[in-house]
N, C-alpha and C positions, 0 to 999 in steps of 0.2 A: 676409671675409664679415661679421664683426662690425661693421666700419667701415661697410660698405654698409647694413646693417640700421639702424644708428643714423641714418645720413643719410636713409634713407627715412622713418623715424619722424619726424624733425625736419621733413621736407618736408610730411608729412601734417598735423602740428599747425599748420604755417604756413598750409596751405590752409584748414583749419577756421576759424582766426582771421580770415583775410581774408574768408571767406564770411559771418561773423556781422556784423550791422549794429552800428554804434557809436551807441547811443541817446543818449549824452550830447552828440553833435555835431549837434543840431537836426534829427535824422532822425525821421520819423514811422513808426508801424507801417504796413505796406503797405496794409492794408485801409482805413485812415483817410484816406489821401491826403496830399499835401504842401501843398495850397493850401486856403484857407478854403472855397472852393466845393466841392472834392472831399470835404472833411470834412463839410460840410453835407449833401451828397448821401448820404454813408454813413449819417449819423444818420437821415435821412429814410427810407432803405431799411430800417434796423433798426426804426424806429418803425412803418413800414408792415407789416413782418413780424409785429410784436407785435399790431397791430390786426387783421390778417388771421386771427390765431389766437384772437381774443377776440370773442364775439358782442356786437353793439351794439344790436340791435333788442329792445324789451321783449316783443314777441310779441302785444301787444294794445293798441289805441290809447288806450283810457281809462286803462289801467294806466300806459302811457308818459306820458300827460298829468299824472297824479298824481305820478309819479316825478320829472318835471321840476320840478313845484311844490315837492316835498319838498327837492330839491337847492337851489332858490332860498331856501327858508326856512332851511335849515341853513347856508347860506353867509352869511346876514344875521345879524350879532350882535344886531341890534335885534328879532329875532322874539320875540314874546310867546307862548310855547308854552302858556300857560294859556288863550289865546283861539283857538288853532289848531283848525280844524274840518274835517278832511279827509273825514269822512263826508258833510258837506254838499256838498263838491265832488263826491264820488262820486255822490250823488243827482242833482246837476245834470248830470253827464255821462250818467247814465241817461236824464234828460229829453231831452238832445240826441240821444241814440240813438233814442229813441221818435219824436221829431219828424222827424228826418232819414230814418229807415228805415220807420216804421210809419204815419205820418200820411197821410191822403188829402188832396191839395191840388188843388182845381179852380180854375184860374186863368183869369180873364176879362179880356182886354185892354180898356181903355177909351180914350177920346179923350185923357185926361191921365194915364194910368198903368195900374195893374192892380188888380183886385179878386179876392182869393183866399179861397175857402171852405175852411177847414182843419178837418178832422174826424177822429175816431178812436174807439177803443173802450178801455175799461178804463183802465189806467195812461196810455195815450197821450193820452186826453182831458185829464187833469190836466197832463200835460207841455205840451200845446198851450196850455192856458189860463195856464200860468206863463210860458212862453218867448216866445210870439208877442206878447202885449201889452207885455211888458218890452222887447222889441226895437223895437217900434213907438214906444214912449216914448223910447227912446234915439235913434232916427232923428229924432223930432220935436224933441228937446232940442238935438241937435248940428247940426241942419239938414244932415244928410249929403247931399252932392251936390245940395243945394237941394230935397230931397224933403220931402213932408209925409206923415205916416203916422198911422193910427188903427185901432182894432179895435172890433168889436161882438161881444158874447158870444153863443154858441149853446149849446144843451143838451149838444151833443157836440163842441164846439170853439169856433172864433171865425171871424169874417170880417175879413180884413186888407185895408185899402185904402191903397195908396201912390200918390201923385200928384206931378206937377211941372208948373210953368208953362213949362219949357224943352222945346221939341219934341225936342231931342237926348236929353234925359234921359228923355222919354217912350219913345223908341225903346230907350234903354238899359234901362228897366224892363221893356219887353216882352220883351227878350232875356234878362234875368236870371230873370224868373219868381219863384216863391215861394222856392225854396231859394237862388237867387242873392241875393235881397234879405236873406234871413236870415243869410247869411255875410258880407254887406257891412259895412264898418266895421272899426276896429282895436281895439275895446274888449273883445273876447272874452277875450284872454289876461289883460288887466289885471283883468277881471271874475272870472276863475277864481282869480287870486291873492288878490283881495279876499275871495272866499268862503272860501278856505282859511285866511286870516288871521282869520276870524271877523268881518270888517267888513261883510259882506252876509249877511242871514238868508235861508236857502233852506228853505222848508217843503215837506214831501212827505207 
């Protein structure tokens, strides 16, 4: 009986040793996979699980826009923090909110473009009078899409006129209307960064 017990014990130990992977002989943990592709898929799954458990949305668009600018400034070793003015950027984003959501825009299609009467009350008036002429000037200076733009002041806003000699662009302008023209161009993001860096003065 003693001989039989010793034999069974030896057999059990041998089975355990055979079942264990030999990590030193170029074997990978089962979850990682044996090929580079399998390992990459494993890392992507793990990364996806981590992201799924971490909120990514800031919860408010202006907050998120400022957060993005802060990340850019902090990643740039050349940032002059003595000139940074995030409050100016916040005020500009308030203006954008006022013009986008609270301004009244009466758009009249013309033979060569559009004429928009943009009006508001209170803070909205100031926002209109800051943003709309500035954007018209940007269009004029960059010749965006071959358009020409100008504004005329009103006591409670401005009149924006955008025109083109190209019939296709005239149709384009008719389709865009006021807010479409206001969002056209690629200078907005660079403009926000310039305000935050203290390179552009924003009065409010």
